[in-house]
C-alpha positions in Angstrom: 104.7 125.1 104.2 103.3 121.6 103.3 99.5 121.3 103.5 98.0 119.4 106.4 97.4 115.8 105.4 93.7 116.0 106.1 93.4 119.1 103.9 95.3 117.4 101.1 93.1 114.3 101.4 90.0 116.5 101.3 91.2 118.2 98.1 91.9 114.8 96.5 88.4 113.6 97.4 86.8 116.7 96.0 88.8 116.4 92.7 87.7 112.7 92.4 84.0 113.5 93.1 84.2 116.4 90.5 85.6 114.0 87.9 82.9 111.5 88.5 80.2 114.2 88.3 81.5 115.5 85.1 82.0 112.2 83.4 79.1 110.8 81.2 77.0 108.1 82.9 77.6 104.5 81.9 75.2 103.2 79.4 73.4 99.9 80.0 74.5 97.2 77.6 71.6 96.2 75.3 71.8 92.8 73.6 69.5 91.2 71.1 69.1 87.4 70.6 66.9 85.0 68.6 66.0 81.5 69.6 64.5 78.4 68.2 62.0 77.0 70.8 60.3 73.7 71.5 57.7 73.6 74.2 54.3 72.5 75.5 53.0 75.6 73.6 54.3 74.2 70.3 57.5 74.8 68.2 58.6 78.2 66.9 60.8 81.1 67.4 61.5 84.0 69.8 63.1 87.4 69.8 64.6 88.8 73.0 66.1 92.2 73.9 68.0 92.5 77.1 67.7 96.1 78.1 70.0 96.0 81.1 71.7 93.4 83.3 68.5 92.9 85.2 65.7 93.3 82.6 64.8 91.7 79.3 61.7 91.5 77.1 60.8 88.6 74.8 58.2 87.9 72.1 57.6 84.7 70.3 55.2 82.4 68.4 54.7 78.7 68.6 52.6 76.2 66.5 51.7 72.5 66.7 48.9 70.2 65.8 48.2 66.5 65.9 45.4 64.0 65.8 44.3 61.0 67.9 41.2 59.0 68.7 39.6 58.9 72.1 36.2 58.3 73.7 34.3 61.2 75.3 31.2 60.5 77.2 30.9 57.1 75.5 31.3 58.4 71.9 34.5 57.8 69.9 35.9 61.0 68.5 38.8 62.0 66.3 40.5 64.6 68.5 42.6 67.3 66.8 44.4 69.7 69.2 45.7 72.8 67.4 48.2 75.0 69.2 48.6 78.6 67.9 50.4 80.8 70.5 52.1 84.1 70.8 54.0 85.2 73.9 54.9 88.6 75.3 57.2 88.2 78.3 59.1 90.4 80.8 62.2 88.8 82.4 63.8 89.9 85.6 67.4 88.7 86.2 67.8 89.3 90.0 71.5 88.1 90.0 72.4 89.8 86.6 73.1 86.3 85.2 71.2 83.7 83.4 68.5 82.9 86.0 65.3 84.7 85.3 61.8 85.2 86.8 59.2 85.7 84.1 55.8 87.3 83.9 53.7 88.2 80.9 50.9 86.9 78.6 50.2 84.1 76.2 48.0 85.2 73.3 46.5 81.9 72.3 44.3 80.7 69.5 44.4 77.2 70.8 41.6 74.9 70.2 40.7 71.2 70.2 38.4 70.1 67.3 36.5 66.8 67.9 34.7 64.9 65.2 32.6 61.8 65.4 31.1 59.8 62.5 29.5 56.8 64.3 29.4 53.4 62.5 26.9 51.9 64.9 24.2 53.0 67.4 25.4 55.5 70.0 23.8 57.2 72.9 23.7 61.0 72.7 22.5 62.7 75.8 19.8 60.3 77.1 18.7 58.7 73.8 20.3 56.1 71.4 20.4 57.0 67.7 21.3 55.0 64.6 24.3 56.2 62.6 22.2 57.1 59.7 20.2 59.5 61.9 23.3 61.1 63.4 25.4 62.0 60.4 28.3 63.6 62.0 29.1 65.3 65.3 31.4 68.4 65.3 32.7 69.9 68.5 35.3 72.5 69.5 36.9 73.3 72.9 38.5 76.7 73.3 40.2 78.8 76.0 40.3 82.5 76.5 42.5 84.5 74.0 44.8 86.1 76.5 46.3 84.1 79.4 48.5 85.5 82.2 51.8 83.6 82.4 54.3 83.2 85.3 57.4 81.1 85.5 61.2 80.8 86.0 64.0 79.9 83.7 67.6 80.0 82.8 69.5 81.1 79.7 73.2 80.6 79.0 75.4 83.7 78.7 77.6 82.7 75.7 77.0 83.8 72.1 75.3 80.5 71.3 73.5 79.0 74.4 70.7 76.9 75.6 67.7 78.0 77.6 65.0 76.4 79.7 61.7 77.8 81.0 59.2 76.3 83.4 55.9 78.0 84.1 52.2 78.0 83.7 49.6 79.9 81.6 46.3 80.6 83.4 43.8 80.2 80.5 40.6 79.7 82.5 38.0 77.0 82.1 37.8 75.7 78.5 34.5 76.1 76.8 32.9 73.3 74.6 30.6 73.5 71.7 28.9 70.6 69.8 26.6 70.4 66.8 25.2 67.5 64.7 24.5 67.2 61.0 21.6 64.8 61.3 19.3 64.4 58.2 16.3 64.1 60.6 13.6 66.8 60.2 10.7 68.1 62.2 10.1 66.8 65.7 12.7 64.1 65.3 15.3 66.7 64.5 14.2 68.8 67.5 14.7 65.8 69.8 18.1 65.1 68.2 19.3 68.7 68.7 18.1 68.7 72.3 20.1 65.5 73.0 23.2 67.0 71.3 22.8 70.0 73.6 22.6 67.7 76.6 25.7 65.9 75.4 27.5 69.2 75.1 26.5 70.1 78.7 27.9 66.7 79.9 31.2 67.4 78.1 31.3 70.9 79.6 30.6 69.5 83.1 33.4 67.0 82.8 35.8 69.9 81.9 34.5 72.0 84.8 35.1 69.1 87.2 38.8 68.9 86.1 40.5 71.6 88.1 43.8 71.3 86.2 42.0 72.1 82.9 42.2 75.8 83.8 46.0 75.8 83.5 48.4 75.1 80.7 51.8 73.9 82.1 54.7 75.3 80.1 58.1 73.5 79.7 60.2 75.1 77.0 63.7 74.5 75.6 65.5 76.8 73.3 68.7 77.3 71.3 69.7 81.0 71.7 71.9 83.0 69.3 73.0 86.4 70.3 73.3 88.9 67.5 
């Protein structure tokens, strides 16, 4: 007697389910890549590990520095931004492809050094000083060391590909310092130091009034090589 079709179908289904249950689970494909990066955080390199089709982790370092002249509160300074950044990022690939949503942190030792050596009378704070009484003004603008980062991006899927990221690091309000190397002594030096402190407060207030100063926009391009 031939088995009933429903019974035969049930036996086939049971056999298929048993085979699936006994077979080893599929392992997620892990891939490693390196990248050369150029961005508003500087130029450097990055190592990425894609743990699964939806998740990857990245770590990198970027560096850059330059110098330019500009006036700050009526004083001409030599301004020297120094970018020194590390990144620790987690990527989510919601469509299992190249598009990614990124969160993480920027570990930054960024700073802006400002130096002024006046060649003529300048007003510091509320008082005008001669260049021989000033010597040199040295300042520094820093941000907090660890900044949360959020952004989006895309990376090509071939063995050699390009990537692009767009995001922002939330580094808080930069903090300014300023000191002078005046040869003045006694009461005159105390007055000079008080005016330098007032000048620092004016610089800090100008930074505080600039709402965008709390953010570091990030635009990054990379050349990715999968190992």
